[in-house]
C-alpha positions, 0 to 999 in steps of 0.5 A, spaced: 533 116 072 540 117 070 544 112 066 550 113 071 545 109 076 543 103 072 548 097 071 547 091 068 547 085 072 549 078 069 543 075 065 541 083 063 537 085 069 538 092 071 539 095 078 540 101 082 547 102 084 546 108 089 553 112 091 556 111 097 554 115 103 560 120 104 565 118 110 568 124 114 575 125 114 575 126 122 577 120 127 571 116 128 570 118 136 564 115 139 561 115 146 559 108 149 552 110 147 554 112 140 557 105 139 551 102 142 547 106 137 551 104 131 550 097 133 543 098 133 543 101 126 547 095 124 542 090 127 536 094 124 539 094 117 541 087 117 533 085 119 531 089 114 535 086 109 533 079 111 526 081 110 527 084 103 525 081 096 530 080 091 526 083 086 525 090 091 531 093 087 531 100 090 530 098 097 536 093 097 540 098 094 539 103 099 539 098 105 546 095 102 549 102 101 547 104 109 550 097 111 556 099 107 556 106 111 555 103 118 559 097 117 565 102 116 563 107 121 563 101 126 570 098 124 573 105 125 569 107 131 574 109 137 570 109 144 572 115 148 571 115 155 569 121 159 575 123 163 574 126 170 575 133 171 572 140 170 575 142 163 571 141 156 573 135 152 569 130 148 563 127 152 562 133 156 556 136 158 557 144 157 552 149 159 553 156 156 551 163 156 551 167 150 551 174 149 544 175 149 543 172 156 540 166 153 543 159 156 544 152 152 546 146 155 549 140 150 553 134 150 559 134 146 559 127 142 561 123 135 559 126 129 554 120 127 551 121 134 550 129 134 543 131 134 543 139 136 535 138 137 536 133 142 542 137 145 548 134 142 553 137 138 559 133 134 566 134 137 568 137 130 563 143 130 566 150 131 562 151 138 565 144 141 572 146 138 572 153 141 570 150 148 575 144 148 580 145 153 576 151 157 573 151 164 567 154 167 568 161 167 572 162 161 569 166 155 570 165 148 568 169 142 565 165 136 562 168 130 563 175 133 559 173 139 561 172 146 560 165 150 561 164 157 562 157 160 557 156 166 558 149 168 562 143 165 559 136 167 
């Protein structure tokens, strides 16, 4: 282990000090569901922290690092309700057709709740940024590929 990750505590005990998780420079926009996910993660981490032995330095360091991250994300969260309308915006569920005729549906959400495998992408993702402000029937070009918006919910 690198000496950079070990500090001496009072009494001479060594412990691991994990670097903080990077926090995005973008505003922390979240859906109401995204805020609930942050709260659930904080609850899980507090429960895990309470069950750890003080001797379990590695897990204690990991949980403390994650608590710092999720607490910061909770404190900076800005809940964005989905406005009505047929224009693509934060919170929209969008169906697109790519130039190879493949179709894809996804929801535009906050960075921490984005999971492309589950059909959600971050509002700062290039595709989400390219589609924001557009409507069904509009086309955009992204990475030399044409994308048509089929539906916006």
